[in-house]
C-alpha positions in Angstrom: 10.9 19.6 -8.7 11.3 15.9 -9.0 9.7 14.5 -12.2 6.7 12.3 -11.6 7.6 8.6 -12.1 4.4 8.2 -14.2 5.4 11.0 -16.5 8.9 9.5 -16.9 7.2 6.3 -17.9 5.1 8.0 -20.4 7.9 9.6 -21.9 10.1 6.3 -22.2 8.8 5.2 -25.5 8.0 1.6 -25.9 8.0 -0.4 -22.5 7.1 -3.8 -21.4 5.5 -4.4 -18.0 7.9 -5.7 -15.3 7.9 -9.4 -14.9 7.6 -10.2 -18.5 9.2 -13.5 -19.5 11.4 -13.9 -22.5 9.0 -16.2 -24.3 5.8 -15.0 -22.7 2.9 -13.5 -24.7 2.2 -9.9 -24.5 -0.7 -7.8 -25.5 -0.6 -4.0 -26.5 -2.6 -1.6 -24.6 -2.3 2.2 -25.3 -0.6 4.3 -22.6 -0.2 1.2 -20.3 1.1 2.4 -17.0 0.1 5.9 -17.5 -3.5 6.1 -18.5 -6.7 4.4 -17.1 -7.3 2.3 -20.4 -5.3 -0.5 -19.1 -7.2 -1.1 -15.9 -9.3 -3.9 -17.0 -6.2 -5.9 -18.3 -4.2 -5.1 -15.0 -7.2 -6.6 -13.1 -7.5 -9.4 -15.6 -3.8 -10.3 -15.2 -3.8 -10.0 -11.5 -6.9 -12.2 -11.0 -5.8 -14.9 -13.3 -8.6 -14.3 -15.9 -6.1 -14.7 -19.0 -5.0 -18.0 -17.5 -8.5 -19.1 -16.8 -9.2 -18.5 -20.5 -6.4 -20.6 -21.6 -3.8 -17.9 -22.4 -0.4 -17.2 -21.1 -0.3 -13.5 -21.0 2.3 -12.0 -18.6 2.8 -8.5 -19.7 1.9 -5.6 -21.8 3.6 -3.5 -24.5 3.0 0.2 -24.9 3.9 3.5 -26.4 2.9 7.1 -26.3 -0.2 6.1 -28.4 -1.5 7.0 -31.8 -0.1 5.3 -34.7 3.0 3.9 -32.8 0.6 1.8 -30.7 -1.1 0.4 -33.6 2.2 -0.5 -35.4 3.2 -2.3 -32.1 0.0 -4.4 -32.1 0.3 -5.4 -35.6 3.9 -6.5 -35.1 3.3 -8.7 -31.9 3.2 -12.3 -31.6 -0.6 -11.7 -30.9 -1.2 -8.9 -33.3 -3.9 -7.5 -31.0 -4.2 -4.1 -29.1 -6.4 -1.7 -27.5 -5.7 1.5 -29.2 -7.2 4.9 -29.8 -10.1 4.8 -32.2 -8.6 7.7 -34.1 -5.4 5.9 -34.7 -7.4 2.6 -35.8 -9.3 4.6 -38.4 -6.1 6.4 -39.7 -4.2 3.1 -40.0 -7.1 1.4 -41.9 -7.4 4.4 -44.2 -3.7 3.9 -44.9 -4.2 0.4 -45.8 -3.3 -1.6 -42.8 -5.4 -4.6 -42.7 -7.0 -4.6 -39.2 -10.4 -5.3 -37.7 -12.2 -3.7 -34.6 -13.3 -6.4 -32.5 -14.7 -4.7 -29.3 -15.2 -1.4 -27.6 -12.7 -0.1 -25.1 -13.0 3.2 -23.3 -16.3 4.7 -24.4 -16.4 8.2 -22.3 -14.2 11.2 -21.4 -14.5 10.8 -17.7 -10.7 10.5 -17.5 -9.9 13.9 -19.3 -10.5 17.0 -17.4 -9.2 20.6 -17.6 -7.4 21.9 -14.8 -6.0 25.2 -13.2 -3.6 25.7 -10.6 -5.2 25.7 -7.0 -6.4 29.1 -6.2 -7.4 30.1 -9.7 -10.6 31.8 -10.3 -11.7 29.6 -13.1 -14.2 27.1 -12.1 -16.5 26.7 -15.3 -15.9 26.7 -18.9 -17.5 30.0 -19.3 -14.7 31.6 -17.2 -12.3 30.7 -20.0 -13.1 33.7 -22.0 -10.1 35.8 -22.6 -7.7 32.9 -21.2 -5.2 30.4 -22.5 -5.8 26.9 -22.8 -3.2 24.2 -23.4 -3.9 21.1 -25.2 -1.4 18.3 -26.3 -0.7 18.6 -30.1 -2.8 19.7 -33.3 -5.4 17.1 -34.4 -5.0 15.2 -31.1 -7.9 14.3 -29.1 -7.3 17.1 -26.6 -7.2 19.4 -29.5 -10.8 18.1 -30.8 -12.4 18.0 -27.5 -11.2 21.4 -26.4 -12.5 22.9 -29.7 -15.9 21.0 -29.4 -16.3 22.0 -25.8 -15.3 25.8 -26.2 -17.6 25.9 -29.3 -20.5 24.6 -27.5 -20.0 27.2 -24.9 -19.9 29.8 -27.6 -16.5 31.2 -26.5 -14.0 29.3 -29.0 -12.9 32.5 -30.7 -12.3 34.0 -27.3 -9.8 31.6 -26.0 -6.3 31.5 -26.9 -5.5 27.7 -27.3 -1.9 26.5 -27.2 -0.1 23.1 -28.1 1.7 22.3 -24.9 2.7 18.6 -25.5 2.7 15.8 -23.1 1.5 15.9 -19.5 5.0 16.8 -18.1 5.6 19.8 -20.3 1.9 20.9 -19.9 2.3 20.9 -16.0 5.3 23.0 -16.4 3.3 25.4 -18.8 0.6 25.8 -16.2 3.0 26.3 -13.4 5.0 28.9 -15.2 1.6 30.7 -16.0 2.3 30.1 -19.9 -1.3 29.0 -19.9 -4.4 29.1 -17.5 -5.6 25.7 -17.9 -4.4 22.5 -19.3 -5.8 18.9 -20.1 -5.3 16.5 -17.5 -5.7 12.7 -17.3 -6.0 10.0 -14.5 -4.2 8.7 -12.7 -2.0 11.8 -12.9 -4.9 13.9 -11.6 -5.1 12.0 -8.5 -1.3 12.3 -7.8 -1.5 16.1 -8.5 -4.7 16.8 -6.7 -3.3 19.0 -4.0 -1.8 21.5 -6.5 -4.6 21.4 -9.0 -8.2 22.1 -9.2 -10.8 21.0 -12.0 -11.9 24.0 -14.2 -14.2 21.9 -16.2 -14.9 18.5 -17.4 -14.8 17.0 -21.1 -17.7 14.7 -20.4 -20.1 17.6 -19.5 -19.7 18.9 -23.2 -19.3 15.4 -25.0 -21.4 12.9 -22.9 -20.5 10.0 -25.4 -17.4 9.6 -27.2 -15.3 6.4 -27.9 -11.6 6.6 -27.1 -10.3 3.3 -27.7 -11.1 0.0 -29.3 -9.7 -3.5 -29.8 -8.2 -4.4 -33.0 -6.6 -7.4 -34.5 -4.6 -8.1 -37.7 -7.3 -9.4 -40.0 -5.3 -12.3 -41.2 -4.5 -13.3 -37.7 -8.4 -13.1 -36.7 -9.3 -15.4 -39.6 -6.8 -18.0 -38.3 -7.1 -17.7 -34.5 -10.5 -16.4 -33.6 -10.6 -18.3 -30.4 -7.5 -16.5 -29.0 -9.3 -13.1 -29.5 -12.5 -14.5 -28.0 -10.4 -15.5 -25.1 -8.9 -11.9 -24.7 -12.2 -10.3 -25.0 -13.4 -12.6 -22.1 -10.7 -12.0 -19.8 -11.0 -8.3 -20.3 -14.8 -8.3 -19.7 -14.3 -10.0 -16.4 -11.7 -7.2 -15.5 -14.5 -4.6 -16.4 -16.9 -6.4 -14.3 -14.6 -6.9 -11.2 -13.7 -3.0 -11.4 -17.6 -2.3 -11.5 -18.3 -4.5 -8.3 -15.0 -3.9 -6.3 -13.5 -0.5 -7.3 -11.2 -0.4 -4.2 -9.8 -3.9 -4.7 -9.4 -3.1 -8.5 -7.4 0.0 -7.4 -5.1 -2.2 -5.3 -4.6 -4.6 -8.4 -3.9 -1.6 -10.7 -1.4 0.0 -8.4 0.6 -3.4 -8.5 0.6 -3.3 -12.2 1.1 0.6 -12.7 3.5 0.9 -9.8 1.2 3.4 -8.0 0.4 3.9 -4.4 -3.0 2.0 -3.7 -4.5 5.3 -2.5 -3.8 7.0 -5.9 -5.1 4.1 -8.0 -8.2 3.9 -5.9 -8.8 7.6 -6.1 -8.3 7.4 -10.1 -10.9 4.6 -10.3 -13.4 6.4 -8.0 -12.8 9.6 -10.0 -13.8 8.0 -13.3 -16.7 5.9 -11.9 -18.4 8.8 -10.3 -19.2 10.4 -13.6 -22.1 8.2 -13.6 -21.9 6.7 -17.2 -19.8 3.7 -18.1 -16.1 4.5 -18.9 -14.9 1.0 -19.7 -17.0 -0.9 -22.0 -17.4 -4.6 -21.3 -16.8 -4.9 -24.9 -20.0 -3.8 -26.8 -19.2 -1.1 -29.4 -21.0 2.3 -28.9 -21.6 3.2 -32.5 -22.9 6.7 -31.4 -19.7 7.5 -29.5 -17.5 6.3 -32.5 -19.4 8.6 -34.8 -18.7 11.6 -32.4 -15.1 10.7 -32.6 -15.3 10.9 -36.3 -17.0 14.3 -36.3 -14.5 15.6 -33.9 -11.6 14.4 -36.1 -13.2 16.1 -39.2 -13.7 19.4 -37.1 -10.0 19.5 -36.5 -9.2 18.3 -40.0 -7.7 15.1 -39.2 -10.0 13.2 -41.2 -11.7 14.1 -44.5 -15.5 14.5 -44.9 -16.2 11.6 -46.9 -18.7 8.9 -45.3 -17.3 6.0 -43.2 -18.9 2.9 -43.2 -18.1 1.0 -39.9 -19.2 -2.4 -41.2 -16.1 -2.4 -43.4 -13.9 -2.3 -40.3 -15.8 -3.9 -37.5 -16.6 -7.7 -36.9 -18.8 -8.3 -33.7 -18.8 -12.1 -34.2 -16.2 -12.5 -31.5 -18.3 -10.8 -28.8 -20.6 -12.6 -26.4 -24.0 -12.5 -27.8 -25.3 -10.2 -25.2 -22.6 -7.5 -26.3 -23.6 -7.5 -29.8 -25.7 -4.7 -31.6 -27.8 -7.2 -33.5 
């Protein structure tokens, strides 16, 4: 079977979006080109929102996620990035001087659990006595599957296995090494003919913040206006997706090298969950706390209290998006 282009992209390490100029400014976005986190940035770039704000942004730097994305962000000319909240917290606890300045993706609508077409598994309770594949220990998929199965009362009755990235996860599923694996958009829309959704993450965990915008603290003090402009352009991108999902899909397709039909399907799949997926910038502290609780559950974080006020600065947000 031919490997999926999007999976080859995901496995390629650090990449820069096509069309980036040698001296152009780039931003860091986790899983750019392979995950839906970057959709507001893709729309903002295509619609000229960055230029409207006075920024010469022409591309995006990415990685497989986690600490690598944080390091990429901190080493960039504009040391900003939308990164996994878990990675931001881990970096801050290790001594990296960063500040969270806006909310990113605030639900799990893109993360579903799938079986092969024709499987009898159609709800989480059907997983009793079955095998589930998550990405890696202490990952978001480890955490989410643990919480969901525990809530269903069947955690001890499911054999959970680490299956790696999406490419190896799909192989494990097709070779019947596991019965269900995690799946993300837009790959789900690409593979819709061969997979079925067994259960969703958002049904068990309605609120969980996946990503946040971070900035190197010293840079933030010197260049707050740059960060305000990024937040402004990204917000316009979110607003455009909400009002024009089909056109937003077409714009995403250009940046992600997807077919328009797949990109549209991915956006509609996420939006049909009924709750916001992309924050316009506001921070969902309840969802952030849920992420912390999940990290503690899989022993990726110690049990000591965590004070968000030591890491967050809402002053760059428009007043209507601030919590106070």
